[in-house]
C-alpha positions as CSV (number, residue, x, y, z in Angstrom):
1,M,-12.7,-15.3,-8.2
2,P,-11.9,-11.1,-7.3
3,L,-11.0,-11.4,-4.1
4,L,-7.4,-12.8,-4.7
5,L,-5.5,-13.3,-1.4
6,S,-5.8,-12.7,2.0
7,K,-2.7,-13.3,4.3
8,Q,-2.5,-12.9,8.0
9,I,0.7,-11.7,8.8
10,H,0.8,-12.0,12.3
11,K,-1.8,-12.1,15.0
12,N,-1.6,-8.4,15.2
13,A,-1.9,-7.9,11.3
14,A,-3.3,-9.1,8.1
15,Y,-3.4,-8.0,4.0
16,A,-5.5,-8.6,1.2
17,V,-5.3,-8.5,-2.3
18,W,-8.5,-7.8,-5.0
19,N,-8.3,-8.2,-9.0
20,I,-10.8,-6.1,-10.1
21,Q,-12.7,-8.0,-12.8
22,E,-16.2,-6.7,-12.4
23,T,-17.3,-4.4,-15.0
24,F,-17.9,-0.5,-13.7
25,L,-21.6,-0.6,-13.6
26,E,-21.5,-3.7,-11.3
27,I,-18.6,-2.2,-8.8
28,P,-21.4,0.6,-7.1
29,Y,-23.6,-2.3,-6.0
30,L,-20.7,-3.8,-4.2
31,S,-20.4,-0.7,-2.2
32,P,-20.1,-1.5,1.7
33,E,-20.7,2.5,1.8
34,P,-21.7,5.8,0.2
35,F,-19.2,6.3,-2.6
36,P,-18.3,9.1,-4.4
37,A,-20.5,9.6,-7.4
38,E,-18.0,11.8,-9.4
39,L,-15.2,9.6,-9.3
40,N,-14.2,8.6,-12.7
41,P,-15.1,5.1,-13.2
42,V,-11.6,3.7,-12.4
43,R,-11.1,5.9,-9.9
44,Q,-14.7,4.6,-8.3
45,A,-13.7,0.9,-8.6
46,E,-10.4,1.4,-6.7
47,W,-12.4,3.6,-4.0
48,I,-15.3,0.6,-3.7
49,V,-12.7,-1.7,-3.6
50,G,-10.5,-0.4,-1.0
51,R,-13.2,-0.2,1.5
52,I,-14.5,-4.1,0.6
53,L,-11.0,-5.3,1.4
54,I,-10.8,-3.2,4.7
55,K,-14.4,-4.7,5.7
56,H,-13.1,-8.2,4.8
57,L,-10.3,-7.8,7.1
58,C,-12.3,-6.5,9.9
59,E,-14.3,-9.5,9.4
60,S,-11.5,-11.6,9.9
61,F,-10.6,-9.9,13.2
62,D,-14.4,-10.0,14.2
63,L,-14.3,-6.4,14.2
64,D,-17.7,-4.2,13.3
65,Y,-16.9,-2.1,10.0
66,Q,-18.5,1.2,10.5
67,G,-16.4,2.9,7.2
68,V,-12.9,4.0,6.2
69,G,-12.6,8.1,6.9
70,K,-9.7,10.1,5.7
71,R,-7.5,12.4,8.1
72,E,-6.5,15.8,6.6
73,T,-2.9,14.4,5.4
74,G,-4.3,12.5,3.1
75,K,-4.3,9.0,5.5
76,P,-7.3,6.9,6.3
77,F,-8.4,5.8,9.3
78,L,-11.2,3.3,10.4
79,K,-14.0,4.7,12.0
80,G,-14.6,3.3,15.3
81,H,-12.0,1.4,16.1
82,E,-8.6,2.1,17.3
83,V,-6.5,0.2,14.8
84,E,-4.5,1.5,11.5
85,I,-5.1,0.6,8.0
86,S,-3.4,1.1,4.9
87,I,-5.0,1.2,1.0
88,S,-3.2,1.1,-2.3
89,H,-4.2,0.2,-5.9
90,S,-2.8,0.0,-9.5
91,F,-5.9,-1.0,-11.4
92,P,-7.5,-3.4,-11.7
93,M,-5.4,-4.8,-8.8
94,A,-6.2,-3.4,-5.2
95,C,-4.6,-4.0,-1.6
96,A,-5.1,-2.9,1.6
97,M,-3.8,-3.6,5.3
98,I,-4.8,-3.6,8.8
99,H,-2.6,-3.8,11.9
100,F,-3.6,-3.7,15.4
101,K,-0.1,-1.9,17.1
102,K,1.6,0.4,14.9
103,P,0.9,2.5,11.7
104,C,1.4,0.2,8.8
105,G,1.7,0.7,5.1
106,I,1.0,-1.3,2.2
107,D,1.6,-0.7,-1.6
108,L,1.5,-2.8,-5.0
109,E,2.9,-1.7,-8.9
110,R,3.8,-3.3,-11.9
111,P,7.0,-2.2,-13.1
112,R,7.1,-0.5,-16.2
113,K,10.0,1.1,-17.9
114,K,8.7,4.5,-17.8
115,M,10.1,3.7,-13.7
116,L,13.5,4.0,-15.4
117,L,12.8,6.8,-17.4
118,V,12.3,8.8,-13.8
119,R,14.2,7.0,-11.3
120,D,16.3,9.8,-10.5
121,K,13.8,11.5,-8.5
122,F,13.2,8.8,-6.1
123,M,16.3,6.9,-6.0
124,N,19.9,8.3,-4.0
125,A,23.6,7.2,-4.2
126,A,23.2,4.2,-1.7
127,E,20.4,2.8,-3.9
128,A,22.6,2.8,-6.7
129,N,23.3,-1.1,-7.5
130,Y,19.4,-1.3,-7.9
131,R,19.1,2.0,-10.8
132,D,19.8,-0.7,-13.8
133,D,17.0,-3.4,-13.1
134,L,13.6,-2.7,-13.6
135,N,12.4,-5.2,-11.2
136,S,14.3,-4.0,-8.5
137,V,13.8,0.0,-9.0
138,G,10.3,-1.3,-8.7
139,T,10.9,-2.5,-5.3
140,V,12.6,0.3,-4.3
141,W,9.7,2.5,-5.2
142,C,7.2,0.4,-3.9
143,A,9.4,0.2,-0.1
144,K,9.5,3.7,-0.5
145,E,5.8,4.3,-0.8
146,V,5.2,2.1,2.2
147,I,7.8,4.4,4.0
148,Y,6.0,7.2,3.7
149,K,2.1,5.7,4.4
150,I,3.5,4.9,7.5
151,H,4.9,8.6,8.5
152,G,1.5,9.9,7.7
153,R,2.0,11.6,4.4
154,K,3.3,14.5,5.8
155,Y,5.8,15.7,3.4
156,L,9.1,13.7,3.1
157,S,11.3,13.7,0.3
158,L,11.4,10.2,-1.3
159,K,14.7,10.5,-3.0
160,D,16.5,12.5,0.1
161,E,14.7,11.3,3.2
162,I,14.1,7.8,2.5
163,E,16.6,4.8,1.8
164,V,15.7,1.2,1.1
165,T,17.8,-1.7,1.2
166,I,16.9,-5.0,-0.2
167,K,18.0,-7.8,1.8
168,D,17.2,-11.2,0.3
169,E,13.9,-11.9,-2.3
170,D,11.3,-10.8,0.2
171,T,12.5,-8.9,2.8
172,I,13.7,-5.0,2.5
173,L,15.5,-3.0,5.5
174,G,14.2,1.2,5.0
175,K,14.9,4.1,6.7
176,I,13.9,7.4,7.4
177,T,16.8,9.7,7.3
178,R,15.5,12.9,8.3
179,P,17.4,14.2,11.2
180,A,14.1,15.1,13.3
181,D,12.6,12.0,12.4
182,K,14.9,9.0,12.2
183,E,13.3,5.6,12.3
184,E,13.9,2.3,10.5
185,F,11.4,-0.2,9.1
186,L,11.1,-4.1,8.3
187,L,9.3,-4.6,5.2
188,H,8.1,-7.6,3.2
189,Y,7.7,-7.6,-0.3
190,E,6.5,-10.6,-2.7
191,W,5.3,-11.0,-6.3
192,V,1.2,-11.2,-7.1
193,K,1.0,-11.6,-10.8
194,E,2.8,-9.5,-12.4
195,Y,2.6,-6.4,-9.1
196,I,5.1,-6.4,-7.1
197,L,3.6,-6.0,-3.2
198,C,5.4,-4.4,-0.4
199,Y,4.3,-4.0,3.2
200,S,5.2,-3.3,7.0
201,V,5.9,-5.9,9.3
């Protein structure tokens, strides 16, 4: 069953997760809209499944799916509707989120040892307690990606301008520390198979 998970967070938001099991020959026939033929097979599958998930979320809220566009910043938007969406993929997994009231973000990642090698590029002194645990490092990465997406993909330093605190086994407090854009966020995280899934609430 490719649609692995579909969950309503509250009355204004929901997310869904897809485990890509289809072959690269099957995936194009599932596309709800024309897709870029020049993408390599993995990127094409991620592109198509991201839109399948958004279409699924639209149907769950009785919205007419008219396609997904992309703003100049790279942030996706739902054509024909004033709602916010977010898409993430880490092959063979993909996820998407819809929110009716505010900008949203979702990200998923499988913790890998190479994260420990690059942690200094996205973790700051306030997050020192998480440096030596791979799962915590992966959680910090996902949380910062969520905040980056909420901000709209305008330049923001993951290390110097985003700070996260893992409060408990499913809650994260995040904040943008740049003076001109200071803002706080409540995030939720959970495990889906061997992947960390993080999203705004």
